[in-house]
C-alpha positions as CSV (number, residue, x, y, z in Angstrom):
1,M,-10.9,12.7,6.9
2,K,-12.6,10.3,9.1
3,S,-15.5,10.0,6.5
4,T,-13.3,8.7,3.7
5,Y,-11.4,6.4,5.9
6,Y,-14.8,5.1,7.5
7,F,-16.0,4.2,4.1
8,L,-13.0,1.8,3.5
9,V,-13.0,0.4,7.2
10,L,-16.9,-0.1,6.9
11,L,-16.3,-2.1,4.0
12,F,-14.0,-4.5,6.0
13,S,-16.6,-5.0,8.5
14,V,-19.3,-5.8,6.0
15,M,-17.0,-8.0,3.8
16,S,-15.1,-9.8,6.4
17,I,-18.0,-12.4,6.8
18,R,-18.6,-12.9,3.3
19,A,-17.5,-16.1,1.6
20,D,-13.8,-16.1,0.6
21,I,-12.0,-17.9,-2.3
22,L,-12.1,-21.2,-0.6
23,S,-16.0,-21.4,-0.6
24,S,-16.1,-20.9,-4.4
25,L,-13.4,-23.1,-5.4
26,S,-13.7,-26.1,-2.9
27,P,-16.0,-28.2,-5.2
28,Y,-13.4,-28.3,-7.8
29,L,-10.0,-28.8,-5.9
30,S,-10.1,-32.4,-6.2
31,S,-9.5,-32.4,-10.0
32,S,-6.1,-30.8,-9.2
33,R,-4.8,-34.2,-7.8
34,N,-2.7,-36.6,-9.7
35,V,-5.1,-39.3,-9.0
36,Y,-8.0,-37.7,-10.7
37,D,-7.8,-36.1,-14.0
38,P,-11.2,-35.6,-15.7
39,D,-9.7,-34.9,-19.0
40,V,-8.7,-38.5,-19.5
41,M,-11.7,-40.1,-18.1
42,D,-13.8,-42.4,-20.5
43,P,-17.4,-42.9,-19.1
44,D,-17.6,-46.3,-21.1
45,L,-14.4,-47.7,-19.5
46,D,-15.4,-46.4,-16.1
47,I,-18.4,-48.6,-15.9
48,L,-16.0,-51.7,-16.5
49,N,-13.1,-50.3,-14.4
50,P,-14.4,-48.1,-11.8
51,R,-12.3,-45.2,-10.4
52,Y,-12.7,-43.6,-7.1
53,A,-12.7,-40.1,-6.1
54,P,-9.9,-38.7,-3.8
55,F,-10.4,-39.1,0.0
56,S,-12.6,-36.4,1.6
57,P,-13.6,-35.8,5.2
58,A,-17.0,-37.2,4.5
59,D,-15.7,-40.6,3.6
60,S,-16.1,-41.9,7.2
61,D,-19.8,-41.1,7.1
62,L,-20.6,-42.0,3.3
63,G,-18.0,-44.5,2.3
64,V,-15.6,-44.5,-0.7
65,Q,-17.1,-42.6,-3.7
66,Q,-17.1,-44.1,-7.0
67,I,-16.8,-41.8,-10.1
68,L,-19.4,-42.8,-12.6
69,G,-18.3,-40.5,-15.6
70,A,-16.4,-37.6,-16.9
71,Y,-16.7,-34.1,-15.9
72,D,-17.9,-32.1,-18.9
73,G,-18.3,-28.3,-19.3
74,L,-17.2,-25.3,-17.5
75,P,-18.2,-24.6,-13.8
76,P,-21.2,-22.3,-13.4
77,V,-21.2,-18.6,-13.0
78,D,-22.0,-17.9,-9.3
79,F,-24.6,-15.1,-8.6
80,R,-25.1,-13.9,-5.2
81,F,-27.1,-10.8,-3.7
82,D,-27.5,-10.0,-0.1
83,T,-29.5,-7.3,1.6
84,S,-29.7,-6.2,5.3
85,I,-30.7,-3.5,7.6
86,N,-27.8,-2.6,10.1
87,H,-27.0,-0.4,13.0
88,T,-23.9,1.2,13.9
89,N,-22.8,3.3,16.9
90,N,-20.5,5.3,14.9
91,S,-21.6,6.4,11.5
92,P,-19.5,8.2,8.8
93,D,-19.5,12.1,9.5
94,N,-17.5,15.2,8.4
95,T,-16.8,15.9,12.0
96,P,-13.8,13.6,12.8
97,T,-14.5,13.3,16.8
98,R,-18.2,13.1,16.8
99,E,-19.6,9.7,17.2
100,S,-23.3,9.3,16.1
101,A,-25.4,6.1,15.9
102,A,-27.4,5.5,12.8
103,W,-29.4,2.8,10.9
104,F,-28.3,1.9,7.4
105,W,-29.5,-0.5,4.7
106,A,-26.6,-2.5,2.8
107,G,-27.2,-4.2,-0.5
108,Q,-24.3,-6.3,-2.2
109,L,-24.4,-8.0,-5.6
110,D,-21.5,-10.4,-6.6
111,I,-21.0,-12.3,-9.6
112,N,-18.0,-14.7,-9.7
113,W,-16.6,-17.3,-12.1
114,N,-13.6,-19.9,-11.6
115,P,-13.2,-22.0,-14.5
116,R,-10.5,-24.7,-14.3
117,I,-7.5,-23.9,-16.6
118,A,-5.1,-26.9,-16.2
119,Y,-2.7,-28.4,-13.8
120,G,-4.5,-26.9,-10.7
121,W,-4.9,-23.5,-12.3
122,F,-8.2,-21.5,-12.1
123,L,-9.3,-18.3,-13.6
124,D,-10.6,-16.0,-11.0
125,V,-13.1,-13.3,-12.2
126,G,-15.5,-11.3,-10.3
127,L,-17.7,-8.2,-10.3
128,G,-19.2,-6.7,-7.1
129,Q,-21.5,-3.7,-6.4
130,G,-22.3,-2.4,-2.9
131,V,-24.9,0.3,-2.0
132,Y,-25.1,1.8,1.6
133,R,-27.9,4.2,2.5
134,F,-28.1,5.7,5.9
135,D,-31.2,6.7,7.8
136,D,-31.9,10.5,8.1
137,S,-28.3,11.1,6.8
138,P,-28.0,11.1,3.1
139,E,-24.7,12.7,3.1
140,S,-23.2,9.5,4.4
141,D,-24.6,7.3,1.5
142,F,-22.2,5.7,-0.7
143,E,-21.6,2.9,-3.2
144,N,-18.7,0.8,-3.7
145,F,-17.9,-1.1,-6.9
146,E,-15.1,-3.7,-7.2
147,G,-13.9,-5.8,-10.2
148,Y,-11.0,-8.1,-10.5
149,V,-9.4,-10.8,-12.6
150,G,-6.6,-13.1,-12.0
151,V,-5.5,-16.8,-11.4
152,V,-5.7,-19.3,-8.5
153,K,-3.3,-22.2,-8.2
154,S,-4.2,-25.1,-6.0
155,I,-1.2,-26.9,-4.5
156,P,-2.0,-30.6,-3.9
157,E,1.4,-31.3,-2.3
158,L,0.6,-28.8,0.4
159,D,-2.8,-30.1,1.0
160,D,-4.6,-27.9,-1.6
161,L,-3.1,-24.7,-0.3
162,L,-4.4,-22.0,-2.5
163,F,-2.2,-19.3,-4.1
164,F,-3.8,-16.5,-6.0
165,V,-2.8,-13.0,-7.7
166,R,-5.1,-10.8,-9.4
167,Y,-5.7,-7.4,-10.5
168,E,-8.5,-5.2,-8.9
169,N,-10.2,-2.0,-9.5
170,Q,-12.2,-0.2,-6.7
171,Q,-14.4,2.8,-6.9
172,I,-16.3,4.4,-4.0
173,N,-18.8,7.1,-4.8
174,A,-18.9,9.2,-1.5
175,H,-21.9,11.4,-2.4
176,T,-22.1,14.6,-0.4
177,F,-18.5,14.2,1.2
178,N,-17.3,14.9,-2.4
179,R,-14.4,12.4,-1.5
180,D,-14.8,10.0,-4.4
181,Y,-12.2,7.3,-4.2
182,S,-10.8,5.0,-7.0
183,A,-7.8,2.8,-7.2
184,N,-6.1,0.1,-9.1
185,R,-4.1,-2.6,-7.4
186,I,-2.4,-6.0,-7.5
187,R,-3.3,-8.4,-4.8
188,T,-1.8,-11.7,-4.0
189,G,-1.7,-14.2,-1.1
190,F,-2.5,-17.7,0.1
191,R,-5.7,-19.3,1.5
192,K,-5.8,-22.6,3.5
193,S,-8.4,-24.9,4.9
194,L,-6.8,-26.1,8.1
195,I,-9.7,-28.3,9.4
196,T,-12.7,-29.7,7.6
197,T,-15.1,-32.0,9.1
198,T,-18.9,-32.6,8.9
199,R,-19.5,-29.9,11.6
200,H,-16.2,-27.7,11.8
201,Q,-14.2,-25.7,9.3
202,L,-11.2,-23.6,10.1
203,S,-9.5,-21.7,7.5
204,A,-6.9,-18.9,7.4
205,G,-5.2,-16.5,4.7
206,V,-2.6,-13.9,4.3
207,D,-2.4,-11.4,1.4
208,A,-0.7,-8.3,0.3
209,A,-2.2,-5.5,-1.9
210,F,-0.1,-2.7,-3.7
211,D,-1.8,0.2,-5.1
212,I,-0.8,1.0,-8.7
213,N,-2.5,4.4,-8.6
214,A,-5.3,6.1,-6.5
215,N,-7.2,9.4,-7.3
216,L,-6.5,10.8,-4.0
217,D,-2.7,10.8,-3.5
218,E,-3.0,10.7,0.3
219,L,-4.9,7.4,0.2
220,K,-2.3,5.6,-2.1
221,R,-1.0,2.6,0.0
222,N,0.2,-1.0,0.3
223,Q,-1.9,-3.2,2.5
224,Y,-0.9,-6.4,4.5
225,S,-3.6,-8.6,5.9
226,A,-4.3,-11.8,7.7
227,D,-7.5,-13.3,8.6
228,V,-9.0,-16.6,10.5
229,R,-12.4,-18.0,10.0
230,Y,-14.1,-20.7,11.9
231,T,-17.4,-22.1,11.0
232,Y,-19.5,-24.6,13.0
233,W,-22.6,-26.2,11.5
234,F,-25.4,-26.9,14.1
235,G,-27.1,-28.9,11.2
236,D,-27.6,-29.1,7.6
237,K,-29.3,-25.7,7.4
238,L,-28.0,-23.6,10.4
239,S,-24.4,-22.4,10.8
240,S,-22.3,-19.9,12.7
241,T,-19.1,-18.2,11.6
242,I,-16.6,-16.1,13.6
243,S,-13.9,-14.4,11.9
244,W,-11.1,-12.0,12.6
245,T,-9.1,-9.8,10.0
246,G,-6.1,-7.7,10.9
247,S,-4.6,-5.2,8.5
248,R,-1.6,-2.8,8.3
249,W,-2.1,0.1,5.8
250,D,1.2,1.6,4.6
251,F,0.6,4.9,3.0
252,D,3.0,6.5,0.6
253,Q,2.7,10.1,2.1
254,F,3.4,11.5,5.4
255,G,4.9,8.3,6.7
256,R,1.4,7.2,7.7
257,E,0.8,3.6,9.1
258,D,-2.6,2.5,10.1
259,W,-3.7,-0.8,11.8
260,N,-7.3,-1.9,11.3
261,H,-8.9,-4.9,13.1
262,V,-12.4,-6.4,12.5
263,V,-13.9,-9.2,14.6
264,S,-17.3,-10.4,13.4
265,L,-19.7,-13.3,14.2
266,E,-22.6,-14.5,11.9
267,I,-25.3,-16.9,12.3
268,R,-26.9,-18.0,9.2
269,W,-29.9,-20.4,8.5
270,S,-30.4,-21.8,4.8
271,P,-33.8,-23.2,4.4
272,S,-33.0,-24.1,0.6
273,D,-29.9,-24.3,-1.4
274,N,-30.6,-20.8,-2.9
275,F,-31.8,-18.7,0.0
276,S,-30.5,-17.9,3.4
277,I,-31.4,-15.6,6.3
278,F,-28.5,-14.2,8.6
279,T,-27.8,-12.0,11.5
280,N,-24.4,-10.6,12.4
281,I,-22.4,-8.3,14.7
282,A,-18.8,-6.9,13.9
283,Y,-16.4,-4.8,16.0
284,T,-14.1,-2.5,14.2
285,D,-10.9,-0.7,15.6
286,H,-8.9,1.4,13.6
287,E,-5.7,3.4,14.6
288,S,-3.4,5.7,12.8
289,N,0.1,7.0,13.6
290,V,-0.5,10.4,12.0
291,D,-3.3,12.1,13.8
292,P,-4.6,9.6,16.7
293,F,-7.2,12.3,17.6
294,S,-9.1,12.4,14.5
295,D,-8.2,9.2,12.7
296,N,-8.5,6.7,15.5
297,F,-11.9,5.4,15.8
298,S,-14.0,2.2,16.7
299,A,-17.5,1.0,15.6
300,L,-19.8,-1.6,16.5
301,Q,-22.4,-2.7,14.0
302,S,-25.1,-5.3,13.8
303,G,-27.4,-6.3,11.2
304,L,-30.1,-8.8,10.0
305,G,-30.8,-9.6,6.4
306,F,-31.1,-12.4,3.6
307,G,-29.3,-13.6,0.6
308,I,-30.0,-15.3,-2.6
309,N,-27.5,-17.4,-4.6
310,Y,-27.8,-18.9,-7.9
311,S,-25.6,-20.6,-10.5
312,F,-26.1,-20.8,-14.2
């Protein structure tokens, strides 16, 4: 069973250092505040009677920001592609107790769209496709597809706390292991930026996911997670992010409960707005109360890659 569970846990390791919903929505959060309603702005009147943007952490450096005109149109669709070469000391395997080091290639394509609805509500739509190919071990190769649709609510009274709820579909093609996995679930939670300055950002979140169905009955579960992310900018182009994600998996069958922890560190250099180079290292620890001998494992992985992001 380690092979199937490892696929899910490996995804946590890879995804724990990817941008969260705060990153995609932060440019638009100010529009939810009562003092700034882009729908009622008149560009002609704003020239004679200027309005000012809500306070932001950069005001101390840049000064108060004047709004010159109305916001027209919908926010863009965000496209992102990451590719990397990685090494792990514990690759997926049909033998639960065997640990084997391996190199693997990972590619991830994500498309997200977050148009503003009204009164601080945003639509949350996304598609993602991940591909994983292991060196000299084609039986370990797999793909992961994820699609979701939901809504996000910015709560200005709580300093732009984000509440979200969405429907998700996930499908994993596990190749030779013949353990393909698919599930439909409802996920809900909160995200919060705790500290935002010119060089520091600290954010945290909690969420709960409830499987509606799963093609493998033994994998149908509810999941409860918490995470913390801290980013430090060395300069305009270089940053580092350290994160922790902890999850409890409450399975429907056999009274099974698993605990999963992922700690990761990423350094990213962005020479342009649309291109970045990154390196990362992640440690995963997974424990189960059913069969600790075969289902408990840990893995250390590191990678080097680049990313392309574009909005249209």
